[in-house]
N, C-alpha and C positions, 0 to 999 in steps of 0.2 A: 914718759907715758907711752905705752904701746897700744895704739888704736887699731892696728892691723895685726894682732897677734894670731889670727887665723889664716894669715897669708891670702887675703882676698885679692882677686884680680881687679875688681872694680868697686869703686865707691859711687853710689847713686845718691844724689842729693835731691829729695823731693819724691813724693809717692803719687803724683798725678799720672796721667796717661803716658807722657813721654818717659818719665823715670821708671814707672812700673813695667812698661813694655820692654825697655832696655834691660831691666833686671831679668825678666823672664827669658828673653831671647839669649842673653849671655849665659844664663844658667843652663839652658837647653843645649848649649855647645860645650858644657862641662866647666865653664868658668864659675868661680866662687864670687858671690856678690854680697856686699853689705849695703842695704838701703837705709838711709836715715831720713827722718821726717821731723821737723821742728814742732808740728802740731801734735795733739794727743790722739790722732786717728790717721789712718791711711786714706787714700782716694782723692787727696787734694780737694779742689772745689767741687768735685762730684760726690762728695761724702753724703750719704743718706742715713737716716735713722727712723725708728718707728715710735710714734706716740699715739695712744688711743687706737692702735692698730693701723694708723694712717702713716704712709711713707712720706717723710719730710726731706726735702733737699735743702740742707743747711745753708748752702750758699746760692740759693736761687734755682729756679727750674731748669733742668737740663733734659731736653728732648733730643734723642739721637736721630740724626737724619743724614743720609749720604746717598750718592750714586756710585760710590766706589765699592765694587764687588769685593775686592781684596780686603778692604777695611771691614766691611760688613761680615764677611766670613770669619775674620780674625776675632772680633768681639763676641761672635756667637759661639766660639770655642769655650767661653768662660761664663756664659750665663744664657738664660732664656729670655728673649725679648717679648714684651706684650705690645701688640699693635696699638699705637696711639697717634692720632692726627691732631696737630696743634691748630686750633681755631680760636683766634684772639678777637676779643671785643674791645673797641675803643670807647671811652666815655669822655666826651668833651662838654663840660658844664651841663651834664644831664642828658645830652644827646648821645645816642648809641650808634656805632658804626662797626661794620665788619672789617677785619684786617686779614690778609694784606689787601691792597687796593684792588677791588674787583667789581663786577657788575652790581653786587649787593651794596658795596660802598657808594658807587655812583648813583644808584637809585635812592639810597638814604640821603645823599648829599644834595642831589639836583632833581630827583624824580624821573630821570631818564630810564628807559626800559629796554633799549636795544644797544648793541655795541656801537652802531653808527652814531646814535645820539650821544653816547658817552664820549666817543672820539671827537665829535664836533665840539662838544662843550670844553674838552681839554684843549683842543686846538685854539679855540677862541681865547682862553685864558693864557695859553702860551704866547699868542700873538700880542696880547696886551702887555706882557712882560718881556717882549722880544729883546734878546741880548745881541750886542754887536760883536761879541767874542765868545770864546769858550767859557763856561761857568767858572768863576774864580773862587767861589765858596759854596758852602752847603745850601744856603738860601737860594742862590741863583740856580744851582743844580736842581733843587727840588721844584722850583717854579717851572723851570725848563722841562722837567720830567712829567709833572702832574698838575700844574696850574696853581693859581693863588688860593682858591678856597680850601683845597685839601691840605696844602702847605700850612695855612694859617690855623686850621682846626686840628689836624692830625699829626703834623710833623714838628712845627716850630717849638711849641711849649714842651713837648716830651723830650725833644732832642736837647734843648737848652738845659733842662733839668738833668738829663743823663750825663752830659758832658761838662756842665758847669761853665759853659761859654756861649756867647751869642752865635747864632747860626752863621752870621757873617764872618766869624773868626774861625770857623771849622772848614776843613778841606772838603771839596765836593765829592771825593771818593767815598765818604761815609754813607751817602745816600744812594749810591749807585747800585748797591746790593739789594735794595728793596724791590720786590716784584710788582708789576702792574699787569693785571689780567683783564681781558674783556670777555670773561665767562663768569658764571655764578658759582665760583669756586672759593670757599673759605679756607682751604688747606694752606696753612702759612708757608710750609716748606714744599717746594716742588721737586721732591726727591723720591727715588724709587723705594728706598728703604727708610722706614721711620718707626720709632717706637721708644719704649723705656724698659729697662730691666724689670722683669716681673717681680723680683724681690729687692729691688733697689740697687743702686750703683755700688754700694759698699761690698755686697756679695761678689760682684764682678771682680773687684780689685782683690778681695780675699782669695778668690780662685786664681787670679793672674799671678799673685805672689806666692802661691802654695807650691813651692818647689824646694827640695832638700838643699840645693845650692844657694838659696837666698835666705839671708838673715835680715830681719827688719827691726829697727830701733825707732820708736816714736819718742816724742818729747826730747829730741836731740837736735840742737842747733849747730849747723856747720860752722857758723861764724864764732862760736864760743871757743873752738880749737882749730881754726882754719889752718894755721901754719903747720900743725902736727898732721892734719889730714893730707895736706898737699905734700908733705915730706914723706909720708908713709905709704900712700896709695899710688900705684903706678898709673892708674887711669881714673879720672873723675868725670862723671856725667852730672852736669849742674843744670837744674831747672828753676832756680830762683832768679832774682833780678840781676841781670848782667852788669848793670852799673854798680850795684852793691858789691858784686864779686871783685870788681876792680877799684874799690874804694872811692867811687864817684870822681875819679881823677879828671874826667872830661865834663863833669857836672851831673846833676840829678835828672834822670829821665822822669817824665810826668806820667802818672797813672790816675785812674779813677777808682774809687772804692764804693762799697755799698753796705748799708746797714739794714737790718730787718727788724720789724716789730711783729711778733706773733700773737695771735689771739685765739683762744679756745672758745667755741661758740656752741650753745645747746641747740643745734639744728643739724639736719643732714644735708642741707643745701641752702647756702646763704646768697651766693651771687649767680648761680646757674651756669657758671663757666669756670674752667680752670684758671684762665688768665684774663684780667681786664686791665687794659692800659688807660691811665688817666692823662690825657693829652693836653689839658690846659696847664698854663704855667702856675696858676694860683694853688692848685692841689700840690702839697709838698712831696708826695711820693709819686713814683712813675707807674707802678702797677700793683695790683692786689692779686695774690695767688691763693686759690682754694684747693688744697692738696688732694682731697678725696676724689676730685674729678679726674685725676690722672689714672688711677688704677682701680677705683671703685671699692677700695678696701677700707676696713676700719669700723669702729663703733657707729652703728646706724643712727644714733642720736647725737653724735658729736661731729663737729667740723673744725678744722684749723685753718686760719687765714694768715698770710704773711704780707705785710706791706713793705715795699722796697723803696728805700731812700738813697739815691746816689749822693756821694760825698767826695770831697777832695781827699786824695790819699795822703796820709801822714804815716810815719814809721810804725806806729802802734796798730795800724789797720791792715787788712788784707788788700793787696794790690790786685784789682780785677782786670782793668782794661788799660792797655797802653794808649797813649794819646799820640796817634801817628800823624802829627802835623809836621810841617817842614822843619821847624827847629829841632824837634825830637828825632826826626829821621836822620838829619845830619849828625846829631850826637851819637845815635846808636850805630851808625855806620863806622864811626871812629872806634867804638867799643868792639864791633865785629872785626875790624881790621886788627885791633890789638889781640883779640882772642886767637886769631890765626897764627900768631907768633908762639902760641903755647900748645903744642900737640898733646900734652898731658890732659887737657880739658876739652870736653865736648859740651856745648851749650844747646839747650833745647826747650821746647814748650813755649807757652804764651809769654812768660816773663824772661826766659833765657834767650829767646829770639826776638822779643819785643814785637810780637805780631798779634793782631786781633784774630786769633784762630777760633774756628768752631772745633768741636770734639773730633770729628772725623779727620779734619786737617791736621790736628796734633798727632793723631794715630798714624796717618800717612807719613808725616814728617819723621816720627820715631822709627817706623819701619824702614824708611829710606836711609836714616842715619845708621841704623843697625846694619843694613846691607852694605853701606859704604865703609864703615869702620870695623865692624865685627867679623864680617864674612869676606873681607877683601883678601 
């Protein structure tokens, strides 16, 4: 069987940002590229579609945010972005709080009205949970960062649902990225550039892959004919799970997955906000997304809501989040060392690198990889 009958220079496995950017950049240098995607659509987890005129993000909400000018300029070559500021509301057993942690949150939690009052309250709670050493887990880090009350109501339950593990079993690094502000600012991302594609992410990827040197095959699983692909293609960019590529020879890396329940509602406004996090442990889903609030499009008498349920990953599910604890970090380092022995392959993206990337970080990683390998 000749899988490379058109003499492609590159095989790209996966149509998310890393793979699609590699395809585009290689094509623009005159290389011929075959991109294969096992799912029935391009765009990876950024795939969007329209229902009732409302743009739905099939794999959960993706708000683009970055301070990286190079990355921002790059994505704007392929679509027009609509300004969108993510302002999340947390629901803890019927109590509502603004996220990320800011003066609105502190007022709702404690009734404090000034930054000085908020800082004093947090300091009192930090002292009550004083640590004798550096935080050893997420619980210790959270209490050290923001105090006991906010940890118990807004962090503990949500985090344990999301990761399927006790906060005492999770690394402190997970919580370090959460912002704490002493201003009345509900902007979730403190980045210069923020928005969502005006016509959805799928259009962005269609434009990114629209080049005469790129051929795309969907419903095509690399592992169905792995030996033939490796034999026939001189260079392979792989964005799937690195442990699967190497037949799990050092063990299975752990991932978290997500399932969604969608509901069409006869209303133009059900929850009053695009995203509401449910932070108690008893509510089985982590958040509810009302899509029409992102771009204000769609049938004015209809709304679509998605409830997000984190689950353990199994092979029939999509792998969303790598579990970057000590055990998995040691294992993936062995896979990375093994990958360096095979210059035919380049691994990238959230699964190929086993990193909890944001979108702009994946794009930056792809552009750096292109600069290193394609333009050297």
